[in-house]
VMD Tcl script that draws the C-alpha trace (Angstrom):
set ca {
  {-0.28 0.34 0.38}
  {1.33 3.68 -1.00}
  {0.83 6.75 1.14}
  {-1.05 9.61 -0.51}
  {0.36 13.06 0.15}
  {-2.67 16.19 -1.01}
  {-1.12 19.04 -1.25}
  {-3.32 22.26 -3.32}
  {0.30 23.02 -5.18}
  {3.08 20.94 -6.15}
  {6.02 22.62 -6.29}
  {10.07 21.71 -6.27}
  {10.30 21.80 -3.04}
  {7.14 19.63 -1.34}
  {8.35 16.92 -3.61}
  {12.10 16.94 -3.00}
  {11.02 16.57 0.99}
  {8.31 14.44 1.14}
  {11.24 12.34 -1.38}
  {13.36 12.47 1.36}
  {10.80 12.30 4.81}
  {8.57 9.07 3.76}
  {11.00 7.64 0.48}
  {14.37 7.24 2.13}
  {14.02 7.81 5.53}
  {10.48 6.47 6.36}
  {10.91 4.04 3.33}
  {7.73 4.19 2.42}
  {6.20 4.61 -0.79}
  {4.41 7.54 -1.31}
  {2.99 9.88 -4.17}
  {1.29 12.88 -4.53}
  {-2.08 15.18 -5.65}
  {-3.47 17.86 -5.91}
  {-6.72 16.47 -7.13}
  {-8.67 16.93 -4.09}
  {-11.42 13.94 -5.64}
  {-8.74 11.52 -6.32}
  {-7.23 12.49 -2.48}
  {-11.13 12.01 -0.93}
  {-11.55 8.34 -2.98}
  {-8.74 6.87 -1.49}
  {-9.00 4.39 1.17}
  {-5.13 3.51 2.07}
  {-3.48 5.56 4.36}
  {-2.91 9.84 3.14}
  {-2.08 12.78 4.87}
  {-3.66 16.22 4.08}
  {-1.00 18.79 3.92}
  {-3.09 22.23 4.12}
  {-5.05 24.29 6.46}
  {-8.08 22.21 6.38}
  {-9.52 19.86 8.78}
  {-11.44 17.06 7.83}
  {-12.02 12.99 8.47}
  {-10.31 10.37 7.09}
  {-6.76 11.07 7.11}
  {-3.73 12.75 8.93}
  {-3.42 16.52 8.79}
  {0.14 18.84 8.49}
  {-0.37 22.48 8.28}
  {1.12 24.30 5.59}
  {2.83 27.21 6.37}
  {3.79 28.36 3.21}
  {7.17 27.95 2.45}
  {7.34 25.27 0.22}
  {5.49 27.34 -2.41}
  {7.42 30.00 -2.18}
  {10.58 30.12 -5.32}
  {13.06 33.00 -3.64}
  {14.50 32.60 -0.40}
  {14.05 35.70 2.05}
  {14.47 35.78 5.83}
  {12.27 33.24 7.69}
  {10.98 34.11 11.03}
  {11.75 31.40 13.26}
  {9.95 31.01 16.81}
  {10.91 27.72 18.11}
  {8.36 26.19 20.86}
  {8.78 22.88 23.39}
  {6.40 20.18 22.00}
  {7.14 17.85 25.35}
  {8.74 15.46 23.11}
  {11.35 18.36 21.16}
  {11.58 21.55 20.00}
  {9.90 22.24 16.31}
  {9.02 25.38 14.56}
  {6.67 26.70 11.74}
  {3.93 25.56 14.65}
  {0.23 25.32 13.18}
  {-2.99 25.09 14.98}
  {-4.01 21.30 13.71}
  {-4.40 18.01 16.32}
  {-2.11 15.59 14.10}
  {0.74 17.32 14.10}
  {2.29 20.16 16.11}
  {3.96 21.76 13.31}
  {4.83 22.14 9.58}
  {7.36 19.21 9.67}
  {7.92 19.02 6.02}
  {8.49 22.74 5.64}
  {10.56 23.25 9.05}
  {12.77 19.92 8.16}
  {13.07 21.35 4.53}
  {14.72 24.65 6.14}
  {17.27 22.40 8.12}
  {18.16 19.88 5.10}
  {18.41 23.04 2.94}
  {20.31 24.53 5.36}
  {18.35 27.59 4.26}
  {19.71 30.07 6.47}
  {23.21 29.51 5.27}
  {21.68 31.28 2.34}
  {21.41 34.91 3.88}
  {23.36 37.57 5.29}
  {25.69 36.16 7.98}
  {29.32 36.66 9.65}
  {31.81 34.30 8.25}
  {34.16 32.89 11.05}
  {37.87 33.23 10.94}
  {38.22 30.56 8.06}
  {35.78 32.30 5.84}
  {33.54 29.27 6.75}
  {29.66 30.05 7.86}
  {30.16 30.41 11.49}
  {28.12 27.65 13.63}
  {27.06 30.42 16.28}
  {24.68 31.73 13.24}
  {22.43 28.90 13.58}
  {19.30 27.95 14.60}
  {20.33 24.57 16.37}
  {23.74 26.35 18.11}
  {21.01 29.49 19.00}
  {18.03 26.96 20.07}
  {20.54 24.67 21.85}
  {19.77 21.37 19.49}
  {23.33 21.47 17.71}
  {23.29 17.89 19.20}
  {20.58 16.36 18.25}
  {19.55 14.46 14.94}
  {16.47 16.75 15.52}
  {14.79 15.88 11.56}
  {15.08 12.32 12.32}
  {13.32 12.73 16.00}
  {10.24 14.42 13.93}
  {10.52 11.95 11.71}
  {10.37 9.08 13.71}
  {7.02 11.04 15.42}
  {5.80 11.31 12.53}
  {6.01 8.20 11.76}
  {4.62 6.39 14.89}
  {1.84 9.36 14.25}
  {1.30 7.57 11.11}
  {1.35 3.51 11.77}
  {-1.60 5.06 14.83}
  {-3.33 6.34 12.89}
  {-3.07 3.60 9.45}
  {-2.07 0.45 10.99}
  {-2.53 -1.28 7.46}
  {0.25 0.35 6.52}
  {3.68 -1.38 5.91}
  {6.45 0.54 7.34}
  {9.52 -1.39 7.07}
  {12.08 -0.99 10.67}
  {14.97 1.13 9.30}
  {18.19 0.39 10.95}
  {21.53 2.24 13.07}
  {24.81 1.86 11.47}
  {28.29 2.94 12.02}
  {31.29 5.25 9.15}
  {34.64 5.80 10.66}
  {36.27 8.10 8.22}
  {39.77 9.34 8.04}
  {41.22 12.62 6.83}
  {44.79 11.95 6.15}
  {45.93 16.21 6.20}
  {49.36 14.81 6.80}
  {50.25 11.73 6.33}
  {53.74 11.42 8.17}
  {55.33 13.82 10.95}
  {58.41 13.36 9.75}
  {59.42 10.25 6.80}
  {58.88 11.56 3.38}
  {59.27 14.85 3.89}
  {63.26 15.34 2.17}
  {65.79 17.39 3.68}
  {64.68 20.85 3.50}
  {61.52 20.54 5.90}
  {63.21 17.82 8.20}
  {66.05 20.39 8.70}
  {63.73 23.71 9.21}
  {61.62 21.49 11.34}
  {64.46 20.94 13.69}
  {65.27 23.88 13.55}
  {62.54 25.42 14.63}
  {61.91 22.88 17.11}
  {64.73 20.61 18.26}
  {63.68 16.69 18.60}
  {65.31 14.12 19.66}
  {62.72 12.02 18.25}
  {62.70 13.62 14.94}
  {66.37 12.14 14.63}
  {65.31 8.78 15.99}
  {62.64 8.13 12.85}
  {64.75 9.56 10.26}
  {67.38 7.12 11.35}
  {64.78 3.99 11.14}
  {64.73 3.52 14.95}
  {61.74 4.38 15.83}
  {58.23 4.69 13.69}
  {57.00 7.67 12.70}
  {54.45 9.36 15.62}
  {51.08 9.48 13.14}
  {51.77 6.28 11.49}
  {48.70 4.67 12.26}
  {48.10 2.68 9.69}
  {49.09 -0.93 10.94}
  {47.32 -0.29 14.29}
  {43.93 1.29 12.33}
  {44.29 -1.92 9.98}
  {44.21 -4.51 12.34}
  {41.07 -2.81 14.12}
  {39.25 -2.47 10.99}
  {39.73 -6.14 10.23}
  {39.36 -7.35 13.77}
  {36.27 -5.76 14.68}
  {34.62 -5.92 10.55}
  {35.03 -2.26 10.39}
  {34.31 -0.60 6.68}
  {35.90 2.82 7.59}
  {36.34 4.62 4.33}
  {39.91 7.45 3.47}
  {39.82 11.00 2.77}
  {43.36 12.37 1.43}
  {44.92 15.85 0.80}
  {46.88 15.98 -2.42}
  {47.89 19.53 -2.68}
  {50.75 19.68 -5.10}
  {52.32 23.16 -3.19}
  {52.57 23.03 0.49}
  {50.58 26.33 2.10}
  {50.00 27.72 5.97}
  {46.87 24.74 5.76}
  {48.31 22.56 3.48}
  {51.05 20.87 4.70}
  {50.66 16.89 3.43}
  {53.45 15.21 1.90}
  {54.00 15.84 -1.91}
  {51.45 13.35 -4.37}
  {54.36 12.92 -6.53}
  {56.61 11.10 -3.70}
  {56.47 7.23 -4.35}
  {55.64 6.85 -0.47}
  {52.36 8.88 -0.95}
  {51.24 6.71 -3.91}
  {52.08 3.06 -1.86}
  {50.73 4.80 1.12}
  {47.25 5.89 -1.27}
  {47.21 2.13 -3.38}
  {47.69 -0.07 -0.52}
  {44.24 1.79 1.10}
  {42.95 1.28 -1.71}
  {43.19 -1.94 -2.07}
  {41.06 -2.66 1.23}
  {38.38 0.57 1.77}
  {36.73 3.38 -0.23}
  {38.35 6.53 -0.78}
  {38.15 10.30 -1.26}
  {39.31 13.10 -2.00}
  {40.20 16.01 0.72}
  {40.23 18.68 -1.55}
  {43.31 21.38 -0.46}
  {42.14 24.67 0.64}
  {43.98 26.04 -2.14}
  {41.07 24.38 -4.42}
  {38.20 27.56 -2.31}
  {40.30 30.30 -3.99}
  {41.19 28.26 -7.28}
  {38.41 26.35 -8.07}
  {40.70 24.19 -10.98}
  {42.84 22.78 -8.71}
  {39.98 20.51 -7.79}
  {39.76 18.63 -10.95}
  {43.38 18.83 -10.96}
  {43.60 17.01 -7.17}
  {40.88 14.60 -7.92}
  {42.57 13.55 -11.50}
  {46.10 13.00 -9.45}
  {43.74 10.80 -7.06}
  {41.94 9.02 -9.91}
  {45.52 8.18 -10.96}
  {46.90 6.70 -8.04}
  {44.43 4.54 -7.40}
  {43.29 3.49 -11.05}
  {39.94 3.64 -10.43}
  {37.16 6.97 -10.26}
  {36.60 9.35 -7.92}
  {33.19 10.29 -6.49}
  {33.77 10.86 -2.91}
  {34.40 14.27 -1.26}
  {35.36 15.65 2.14}
  {36.62 19.81 2.38}
  {39.70 20.33 3.93}
  {39.10 22.16 7.16}
  {35.57 21.62 6.51}
  {36.36 25.02 4.21}
  {32.96 25.17 2.19}
  {29.82 27.66 1.12}
  {26.72 27.24 -0.76}
  {26.03 27.42 -3.52}
  {28.97 27.48 -5.00}
  {30.62 24.54 -2.39}
  {28.94 22.06 -3.95}
  {28.50 23.24 -7.78}
  {32.10 23.00 -8.03}
  {31.72 19.17 -6.46}
  {29.38 18.41 -8.98}
  {31.16 20.25 -11.83}
  {33.90 17.46 -11.26}
  {32.11 14.49 -11.04}
  {31.83 14.19 -6.86}
  {28.80 12.81 -6.62}
  {28.96 11.52 -2.38}
  {30.10 14.56 0.06}
  {31.10 14.42 3.93}
  {31.57 18.14 4.38}
  {27.70 18.31 6.36}
  {28.88 19.59 9.70}
  {31.27 22.03 11.10}
  {34.92 22.31 11.45}
  {34.52 24.61 14.96}
  {32.05 22.54 17.26}
  {30.61 18.77 17.10}
  {27.31 17.89 16.53}
  {24.66 18.30 13.52}
  {24.98 21.21 11.22}
  {21.69 19.73 9.08}
  {19.98 18.04 12.31}
  {20.40 15.05 10.34}
  {21.70 11.49 11.07}
  {20.78 10.27 7.46}
  {22.02 11.58 3.88}
  {20.29 13.08 1.51}
  {20.20 14.96 -1.69}
  {21.64 17.98 -1.38}
  {18.97 20.08 -2.63}
  {19.86 24.06 -4.92}
  {17.63 26.47 -3.36}
  {18.81 29.02 -5.93}
  {17.65 26.55 -8.65}
  {15.07 25.13 -6.85}
  {15.95 22.26 -7.72}
  {17.55 18.51 -6.07}
  {20.49 17.91 -7.29}
  {22.84 14.90 -7.75}
  {25.28 15.54 -4.50}
  {24.42 13.08 -2.05}
  {24.93 15.19 1.53}
  {26.39 12.26 4.05}
  {26.05 14.70 7.70}
  {29.11 13.47 10.45}
  {28.85 14.49 13.98}
  {32.09 14.02 15.82}
  {35.53 14.66 15.10}
  {38.76 14.52 16.63}
  {40.05 17.71 16.18}
  {36.76 19.83 17.17}
  {37.08 18.11 20.34}
  {40.71 18.18 20.88}
  {41.20 21.99 19.21}
  {37.77 23.87 19.63}
  {36.32 22.56 22.59}
  {39.33 21.64 24.53}
  {38.15 18.50 25.48}
  {40.27 15.50 27.29}
  {40.08 12.50 25.15}
  {37.69 11.39 28.54}
  {35.58 13.96 27.69}
  {35.31 13.62 24.00}
  {34.96 9.71 25.05}
  {31.41 11.14 26.69}
  {30.49 13.18 24.03}
  {31.23 10.86 21.15}
  {28.41 8.60 23.26}
  {26.06 10.76 23.30}
  {25.94 10.64 19.66}
  {26.36 6.77 19.04}
  {22.91 6.81 21.65}
  {21.04 9.74 19.85}
  {22.25 7.98 16.22}
  {21.00 4.49 17.27}
  {17.89 5.39 19.04}
  {16.42 7.44 15.60}
  {17.91 4.35 13.50}
  {20.50 6.75 11.66}
  {24.29 6.85 10.82}
  {26.59 7.89 13.10}
  {29.55 9.24 11.21}
  {32.58 10.38 12.57}
  {36.07 11.92 11.51}
  {39.55 10.91 12.94}
  {43.16 11.98 11.77}
  {46.01 9.41 11.63}
  {48.69 12.01 13.76}
  {45.32 11.69 16.75}
  {45.41 7.58 16.51}
  {49.54 7.62 15.96}
  {52.46 8.04 19.17}
  {52.76 11.37 19.30}
  {52.48 12.69 22.72}
  {50.24 15.10 22.58}
  {47.23 13.03 22.24}
  {48.36 10.64 24.04}
  {44.88 8.34 25.31}
  {43.10 9.09 22.10}
  {43.53 5.84 19.92}
  {43.16 3.89 22.88}
  {40.18 6.22 23.56}
  {38.70 5.21 20.30}
  {39.94 1.10 20.33}
  {37.66 1.17 23.66}
  {34.88 3.23 21.62}
  {34.56 0.41 19.24}
  {35.06 -2.55 21.77}
  {32.44 -0.97 23.39}
  {30.01 -0.63 20.29}
  {30.85 -4.60 19.53}
  {29.54 -5.34 23.43}
  {26.29 -3.50 23.14}
  {25.16 -6.40 20.48}
  {26.00 -4.38 17.92}
  {26.75 -6.02 14.29}
  {29.36 -3.64 12.71}
  {28.93 -5.47 9.55}
  {26.35 -3.52 8.71}
  {28.01 -0.22 7.40}
  {26.61 0.85 4.93}
  {29.04 4.20 3.14}
}
mol new
graphics top color blue
foreach p $ca { graphics top sphere $p radius 0.5 }
foreach p [lrange $ca 0 end-1] q [lrange $ca 1 end] { graphics top cylinder $p $q radius 0.2 }
display resetview
C-alpha cells in the first residue's frame, strides 16, 4: 500500500522533502496529488497537507515555505512540544507543526544563504545557526521529528506497512599530514628541526623509531578485527601552504600509501585549502588521486570543512563528485543539518534537487581537542552521546578521525585507546559492525 499526500500546489520543494522523509528515511512508497477528488476517494493511508481539517486522514498544517520560490529571511519561533523543539507551529491536532517545511529549512541549509558573519576561516559560523542558538545542535532533530511522524501515521493507519530502519556506523579518516617526519625531504625536516629541535625526529629519520603519525597498521588491525568498513580522504595539494601540509602527491611513498588503502577501503578526495581560492585545482587534485588509485573518485570531504553554499557544492558536482561528507562544522561537534541520515542536496537558488548526496558527520576528533578543548575522556562522553542518539533514531553515525590523533605523538596520548574502547563498546552492545553502509 502507498501513502498518499494531498497538496493544492505541487512544488519542487514539496516533492524533494517528501522524497527525503517518506521514501528515504521512512522507507515508505508514496505519491502526491493536487486532485482533491482523487484524495477523498483514496481508501489507504493519506495525509492532507494544508489548512483544513477533515475526517479519515492525517492533517499537517502548511506554513507556505514549500510553495515559495525565493530565498528570504524566515521568522523562526521555536517552541517545546514536550518531546522535542520545533518551529513553524500550526493549529492542527494531528501534528503540532509543519514538519515538511521545518525539515526542508534545516536540510537545505536555508539559513546559510542569508547574510551572516563568517568565521576566521571564511566559513559559515556555527554561532549563526538556529540549532546552536536554540540548543539543539547536539540532536538529529529532523530524524526525531520523522520518527514521531511515523508513530502518528502508524497509529492512524495500522494497515500501512512501514519497514524498520537500521542504525549504522561509518568511521572516516582525513589524512591531512600522512607522516610527521618521514618522506618530507631534507629541507622540510631541517627547517622543522631548527624550529623545534627533537630527538624523536632524528630517531625516526634514522629508522630507529616509528613515525608518530603512522597509525595505518594499527587501524588496519582494528578494522579487520571488528569488521569495520571505513572511508579515507587524502589531501593531495601539489604545493604546501599555511593549511596544506601533506607530503607531495608526487612522492612514491604517497602513491604506495594510497594504493595500499585503495585495495581495502573506500577512498575519497580531501580538496586542499587552496581549491577554495583556485577552483581549477579541484579537478587537478581529483585526477591525481584517480591516477594513484587507478579508479574514478566520486567521494569528497573539504579540508578544514571549508565550503560555502551554493558555490562549493556546485563545483563538486561539476567535477563528478556524487557523495559529499563535509556536512558538519569545523569548529564544534554536532548536527549541522540536524540530520543523522544522508540526503540529496537541494540547490535553493536553482530550486532543484541535485545529484550530490550529502552524508552528515557529527563528531570530529580535531573539534573536540582544538576547538572544544576536551580531554580524550570528555570526548569519549560526547561521542557516546552521539552514538546513543543516532542509534535511537536508527540513523547513521559518521565520525572523523585523523591519523596523527591515533599514532604515538605524546600530544594525543590516550586518543587511540579511547577510540579502540569505543569500537569495543559498540561490539559489546551487540551491534553488528558489518552492517555499515557507506
